[in-house]
Backbone bond lengths (Angstrom), bond angles and torsions (degrees), N, CA, C in turn:
res aa  C-N    CA-C-N  psi(-1)  N-CA   C-N-CA  omega(-1)  CA-C   N-CA-C  phi
1 M - - - 1.455 - - 1.532 108.69 -
2 A 1.317 116.11 130.57 1.465 122.17 -179.10 1.529 110.85 -82.57
3 N 1.314 115.10 150.82 1.459 121.74 173.24 1.524 108.33 -86.45
4 I 1.326 116.11 135.98 1.464 121.39 177.98 1.527 107.68 -97.78
5 K 1.339 115.75 128.47 1.460 120.65 178.28 1.525 108.46 -130.94
6 Y 1.317 115.84 125.98 1.460 122.20 178.45 1.532 109.06 -95.45
7 S 1.319 115.95 134.61 1.462 119.60 172.86 1.528 108.13 -70.79
8 P 1.328 117.24 159.55 1.476 118.88 174.94 1.526 111.58 -56.79
9 Q 1.341 117.77 -37.19 1.467 120.39 -179.98 1.523 111.07 -67.07
10 A 1.332 117.83 -39.66 1.465 120.89 177.95 1.531 110.38 -63.30
11 R 1.317 116.65 -38.70 1.469 120.06 176.42 1.534 110.58 -63.71
12 R 1.336 116.48 -41.50 1.473 120.01 176.81 1.523 110.24 -64.84
13 D 1.334 116.78 -38.95 1.472 119.92 177.98 1.521 110.46 -58.25
14 L 1.330 117.19 -47.53 1.470 120.84 179.38 1.522 110.79 -60.62
15 E 1.308 116.15 -42.55 1.463 119.97 179.80 1.529 110.90 -63.36
16 K 1.322 117.05 -43.36 1.470 120.69 179.04 1.523 111.77 -64.78
17 I 1.322 116.53 -38.82 1.475 120.36 177.83 1.529 109.19 -61.17
18 G 1.331 116.17 -49.94 1.463 120.35 179.35 1.512 112.51 -60.75
19 D 1.336 116.24 -44.31 1.467 120.04 -179.42 1.526 111.35 -63.66
20 Y 1.326 116.64 -42.60 1.469 120.33 -179.23 1.532 110.73 -61.37
21 I 1.310 116.36 -48.48 1.469 119.76 -177.18 1.531 110.26 -66.34
22 A 1.338 116.37 -42.58 1.464 120.07 -178.31 1.526 112.30 -68.26
23 A 1.333 116.83 -47.20 1.472 120.09 -173.58 1.519 112.80 -87.96
24 D 1.324 117.40 -54.17 1.465 120.38 -174.76 1.522 112.01 -72.97
25 L 1.327 116.43 -40.58 1.461 119.75 179.54 1.522 112.28 -92.81
26 K 1.325 115.48 -3.71 1.468 123.17 176.42 1.524 112.56 55.21
27 S 1.329 114.35 47.48 1.459 119.03 -179.57 1.536 110.40 -141.11
28 P 1.331 117.09 78.83 1.463 119.89 -178.00 1.529 113.80 -62.08
29 I 1.323 117.14 -32.34 1.466 119.57 178.73 1.528 109.80 -68.53
30 A 1.333 116.81 -43.83 1.462 120.03 177.10 1.527 110.82 -63.38
31 A 1.325 117.50 -35.61 1.466 121.47 178.02 1.516 110.27 -61.37
32 L 1.318 116.09 -49.01 1.467 120.94 179.85 1.530 110.73 -62.35
33 N 1.330 116.53 -44.73 1.460 120.22 179.57 1.525 112.24 -62.67
34 T 1.335 117.04 -40.82 1.461 121.14 -179.24 1.528 110.52 -65.14
35 V 1.315 116.92 -48.07 1.465 120.69 179.74 1.528 109.89 -62.78
36 N 1.315 117.84 -41.49 1.471 120.62 178.47 1.526 111.75 -63.18
37 R 1.331 117.57 -40.00 1.471 120.48 178.77 1.533 111.31 -65.01
38 I 1.321 115.94 -40.16 1.463 119.72 177.60 1.533 109.43 -62.74
39 Q 1.309 116.30 -46.94 1.465 120.12 -179.99 1.528 111.55 -63.69
40 D 1.312 117.69 -36.78 1.471 120.80 176.69 1.525 111.29 -63.30
41 A 1.344 115.98 -41.91 1.470 120.13 178.61 1.524 110.14 -62.73
42 V 1.318 116.38 -41.57 1.467 120.61 178.29 1.530 110.26 -67.78
43 D 1.309 117.81 -40.97 1.471 121.11 -179.52 1.531 112.39 -59.45
44 R 1.332 116.88 -32.46 1.468 120.05 178.84 1.524 111.81 -64.29
45 L 1.326 116.15 -21.05 1.463 120.02 178.71 1.528 111.96 -67.60
46 A 1.315 117.73 -19.71 1.464 120.61 177.53 1.523 110.59 -59.47
47 D 1.328 116.73 -37.70 1.467 121.10 179.18 1.523 112.68 -89.50
48 F 1.317 117.18 -28.79 1.465 122.00 -176.32 1.530 110.31 -134.26
49 P 1.323 117.81 69.59 1.469 119.90 -173.08 1.529 114.91 -62.67
50 D 1.315 118.16 -25.89 1.463 120.60 -179.57 1.532 113.03 -95.46
51 S 1.327 116.44 14.29 1.464 119.21 -175.52 1.528 113.33 -78.48
52 G 1.307 117.51 -19.72 1.461 119.91 179.17 1.517 111.28 -72.62
53 A 1.318 115.69 155.24 1.464 120.99 179.36 1.523 109.77 -70.60
54 L 1.327 115.63 142.01 1.458 120.46 174.69 1.524 109.70 -75.32
55 L 1.314 117.11 128.70 1.451 120.64 177.77 1.523 110.42 -61.71
56 S 1.320 117.16 -35.52 1.469 121.17 179.82 1.517 112.81 -66.87
57 A 1.329 118.36 -15.21 1.465 121.26 176.07 1.529 110.95 -78.48
58 H 1.321 116.95 -17.88 1.457 122.09 -178.32 1.521 113.39 -107.16
59 Y 1.316 116.09 -23.38 1.465 122.35 -178.50 1.527 108.47 -135.09
60 R 1.317 114.84 146.33 1.463 119.14 176.58 1.524 108.42 -78.77
61 I 1.300 114.95 87.85 1.453 120.74 -179.88 1.531 108.29 -152.90
62 A 1.289 115.16 138.63 1.468 119.87 175.75 1.525 107.43 -81.95
63 S 1.298 116.01 105.98 1.458 120.64 -177.13 1.521 108.86 -156.08
64 D 1.318 116.16 143.93 1.453 119.95 174.23 1.528 111.64 -95.67
65 Y 1.343 116.40 9.13 1.460 119.72 176.68 1.523 110.91 -62.31
66 R 1.294 114.35 139.60 1.454 124.02 167.69 1.523 106.16 -120.99
67 F 1.324 115.86 166.62 1.463 118.11 176.18 1.511 110.11 -147.68
68 V 1.315 114.54 151.25 1.461 122.18 171.63 1.519 106.88 -120.16
69 V 1.309 114.52 147.99 1.462 121.49 -178.97 1.523 108.62 -102.38
70 S 1.312 114.54 135.46 1.458 121.01 173.65 1.524 106.96 -136.80
71 G 1.319 115.61 100.18 1.457 119.50 -176.53 1.514 110.50 61.55
72 N 1.327 117.18 -122.79 1.461 122.63 -179.84 1.524 113.25 -89.87
73 Y 1.308 117.87 6.91 1.461 121.76 -172.43 1.528 111.89 -118.01
74 L 1.326 114.72 151.08 1.451 122.66 178.38 1.523 108.01 -121.52
75 A 1.322 115.88 128.60 1.454 121.07 175.12 1.526 107.60 -102.27
76 F 1.340 116.62 115.40 1.455 122.70 -178.70 1.517 108.75 -95.12
77 Y 1.329 115.75 131.71 1.456 119.95 -175.95 1.517 110.38 -148.27
78 H 1.306 114.83 167.77 1.455 121.29 171.46 1.523 108.03 -138.56
79 V 1.308 114.92 155.67 1.458 122.06 -177.64 1.520 107.74 -107.73
80 D 1.320 115.62 133.35 1.458 121.14 175.53 1.519 107.55 -137.75
81 G 1.313 115.05 107.94 1.465 119.37 -177.27 1.509 110.73 64.03
82 D 1.325 115.49 -124.36 1.467 119.60 -179.12 1.534 111.83 -101.61
83 S 1.334 115.83 25.32 1.468 120.22 179.20 1.526 111.20 -125.57
84 V 1.311 114.06 143.42 1.459 122.54 172.75 1.523 106.01 -108.62
85 F 1.338 116.11 120.54 1.451 122.09 -179.99 1.521 109.41 -104.82
86 V 1.326 116.02 112.19 1.468 121.78 178.32 1.526 106.47 -86.51
87 D 1.330 115.49 114.16 1.457 120.71 -174.86 1.515 113.54 -91.13
88 R 1.319 117.27 -42.05 1.470 121.63 -178.05 1.516 109.05 -148.28
89 I 1.335 115.13 154.20 1.461 123.06 171.51 1.528 105.15 -131.25
90 L 1.338 115.45 113.20 1.455 120.68 -169.40 1.521 111.69 -128.03
91 Y 1.316 114.71 152.20 1.457 122.08 175.37 1.522 108.60 -66.95
92 G 1.310 117.66 131.36 1.453 122.62 -172.98 1.520 115.51 -66.53
93 R 1.326 118.33 -19.64 1.470 120.32 -178.39 1.528 113.07 -95.79
94 Q 1.312 116.32 -1.44 1.457 118.53 176.34 1.529 108.90 -86.28
95 D 1.297 116.97 170.38 1.460 121.09 177.97 1.528 108.33 -79.76
96 Y 1.319 115.88 76.43 1.462 119.99 -175.05 1.526 112.67 -68.15
97 M 1.334 118.03 -26.19 1.465 119.24 176.38 1.528 110.37 -64.64
98 K 1.324 117.12 -40.92 1.453 120.89 177.87 1.528 110.05 -66.69
99 T 1.310 116.59 -39.91 1.458 120.57 178.51 1.521 110.76 -63.50
100 L 1.334 116.63 -41.82 1.464 120.15 -177.91 1.524 113.24 -75.09
101 F 1.338 116.99 -39.59 1.458 120.20 -169.30 1.515 115.08 -121.30
102 G 1.326 118.77 -6.19 1.450 120.97 178.41 1.512 113.28 85.74
103 D 1.319 114.93 -178.26 1.464 122.32 -175.68 1.516 114.02 -68.03
104 H 1.323 118.22 -22.88 1.463 119.62 -172.66 1.524 113.75 -65.01
105 L 1.323 118.16 -12.33 1.461 119.94 178.50 1.524 111.56 -82.80
106 A 1.319 115.73 -31.47 1.469 123.23 178.63 1.515 112.10 38.17
107 N 1.331 117.53 -129.38 1.456 122.06 -174.86 1.520 112.97 -92.18
108 D 1.302 119.12 1.83 1.463 121.42 -177.68 1.516 112.61 -67.65
109 N 1.315 117.20 -15.17 1.462 119.97 -173.34 1.501 113.17 -122.10
110 D 1.323 117.03 30.61 1.449 119.32 175.44 1.517 109.32 -62.17
111 P 1.332 117.44 141.76 1.456 119.53 178.43 1.530 110.48 -61.06
112 G 1.292 114.97 146.27 1.455 120.84 174.48 1.505 114.69 82.80
113 Q 1.307 118.95 0.15 1.462 119.76 178.97 1.500 110.22 -88.09
């Protein structure tokens, strides 16, 4: 069984997701449920750390990032030994490639190319 470790940024991502849903969408119950579902999806990685999709299978990029989908959110992680490191949790409709890798990737990594 792998150990799950959240980066400080991933923890902030979860907090921002919960805060946005609770405050902006005025749905604290949905906020709690959404964050719990994301954490449940990540927790399953303890038993199946390689079960997430490889980011490099979807984009032409050399990366060991994997991701799992939970509703509208993507949890990006990498595996190192017996640990799963959750690096970011991002909204699936945002430009998550730019968030993860910066502007230098630009259009070179469009899906399907």
